[in-house]
C-alpha positions, -999 to 999 in steps of 0.1 A, spaced: -292 295 -632 -286 304 -595 -266 272 -591 -244 281 -621 -239 316 -608 -229 302 -574 -203 279 -590 -190 308 -611 -187 331 -581 -170 304 -561 -142 299 -586 -138 336 -594 -135 344 -557 -108 316 -553 -88 333 -581 -91 368 -568 -83 358 -532 -50 340 -540 -22 364 -530 5 347 -551 -16 347 -582 -26 383 -578 10 394 -572 23 375 -602 -5 383 -627 -15 417 -616 14 434 -599 44 418 -617 36 431 -652 33 467 -638 66 464 -621 82 452 -654 66 482 -673 81 505 -647 115 490 -648 116 491 -686 106 527 -686 133 536 -662 162 514 -672 157 515 -710 166 552 -711 173 562 -748 198 587 -760 191 623 -750 183 632 -786 154 608 -787 121 621 -775 105 598 -750 73 618 -742 48 628 -769 16 646 -758 22 634 -723 26 597 -732 57 576 -725 68 558 -757 90 533 -739 64 524 -713 38 521 -740 58 496 -760 66 476 -730 30 477 -717 15 462 -748 39 433 -746 33 427 -709 -5 428 -714 -4 401 -740 23 380 -722 7 380 -688 -29 375 -702 -17 344 -719 -5 331 -686 -37 342 -668 -55 310 -678 -34 290 -654 -64 290 -631 -84 267 -653 -55 242 -654 -52 245 -616 -89 237 -611 -89 209 -637 -62 190 -618 -72 199 -582 -110 197 -585 -119 177 -616 -91 151 -614 -80 153 -578 -95 140 -546 -124 164 -548 -138 151 -581 -160 124 -564 -177 150 -543 -181 174 -572 -194 150 -597 -217 132 -572 -237 164 -570 -271 163 -587 -259 185 -616 -241 176 -648 -203 177 -652 -206 205 -677 -226 226 -653 -195 227 -631 -167 229 -657 -182 257 -679 -188 281 -649 -152 274 -638 -138 282 -673 -160 313 -674 -146 324 -640 -110 319 -653 -119 339 -684 -134 368 -664 -103 368 -641 -80 372 -672 -103 399 -685 -101 418 -652 -63 413 -652 -60 429 -687 -83 458 -677 -64 464 -645 -30 465 -663 -44 490 -688 -59 514 -663 -31 514 -638 -3 517 -664 -22 546 -681 -25 564 -648 9 557 -633 32 554 -663 16 575 -690 11 545 -712 -7 551 -745 -31 523 -755 -42 535 -789 -78 528 -802 -99 516 -773 -120 493 -795 -89 476 -808 -76 474 -772 -108 458 -761 -107 433 -789 -71 423 -780 -80 419 -744 -109 396 -752 -90 376 -778 -60 371 -755 -82 361 -725 -100 335 -746 -68 322 -762 -53 317 -727 -82 296 -715 -82 274 -747 -44 269 -745 -44 258 -709 -75 235 -714 -60 220 -746 -27 212 -729 -44 199 -697 -63 174 -719 -30 158 -730 -8 158 -699 -13 140 -666 6 163 -643 -5 197 -631 30 212 -631 35 202 -667 2 216 -677 11 249 -661 47 250 -672 42 243 -710 21 275 -716 46 296 -697 75 282 -717 56 289 -749 47 324 -738 83 332 -729 95 316 -762 71 339 -781 83 369 -762 119 361 -769 112 354 -806 96 389 -808 129 404 -796 113 419 -765 137 405 -739 170 408 -757 185 410 -791 183 379 -812 215 385 -832 220 395 -868 218 364 -889 192 348 -912 177 324 -886 172 351 -860 159 376 -885 133 350 -896 122 343 -861 117 379 -852 95 383 -883 71 356 -872 38 371 -860 33 353 -828 2 362 -808 23 385 -785 38 403 -815 4 406 -832 -12 419 -801 15 446 -797 13 456 -833 -25 458 -832 -25 481 -802 4 504 -811 -5 508 -848 -41 518 -839 -30 551 -823 -16 584 -836 17 582 -817 29 551 -836 16 561 -870 -21 552 -869 -16 524 -895 -49 506 -894 -39 482 -922 -13 467 -899 -38 468 -870 -63 448 -890 -37 424 -902 -26 417 -866 -62 413 -855 -68 388 -883 -37 368 -872 -50 368 -836 -85 358 -846 -72 330 -869 -50 317 -841 -79 318 -817 -101 299 -842 -75 272 -847 -72 268 -809 -109 266 -805 -113 239 -831 -83 219 -817 -97 222 -781 -132 212 -793 -119 181 -811 -96 171 -782 -124 177 -757 -146 152 -774 -120 125 -775 -103 131 -741 -125 139 -711 -114 163 -684 
């Protein structure tokens, strides 16, 4: 147990002490929330503040939380290629402990990092930008699901690609594609294809709907919240099964 905790602490410290990772995954989403709340100024007739909460910042924050949490699992891909497949692998796996005793604490550290990332975004955005996060239990469920989904996505892709940059780039491309499909970056146009794409409940869209519809400001529509949570949970279950099957056939 002490050895497992030491491995977990080692990897978590590596993630938290990387300045570039902290800037991109912790500070950047907050900067985007701020820019959105300043630049996307609606018409004067539209009320932007309700009971002290900023509507524009709240909508942007829910998207940024889901988007950047999905990219938070990049650490596990980084460690897979640098430690478990790189020059360090012989030193790691020659230790008198099993391979899983190293891999699982590393994955847990990456998961905790992504959890901390989500919690940090929520607390800071609420304090600085008056973001409304709806029902806290729903919010906690979304943070846990997105953090877990991120790890599984990066692990699954890392099992099938041989280059680190590819394993890190594919999830980012998928995340940006889901963000664009949700219409969060720019308008998709008014035709049948684009309307169909914007109706697809990607994990980012589902996460935003689950959070916003769970609070009184956006209607407190718990039926839509539960539907979004079911979509997220189903996606997570599919990813888990796919990763488990791939992990048995293709070793890290």
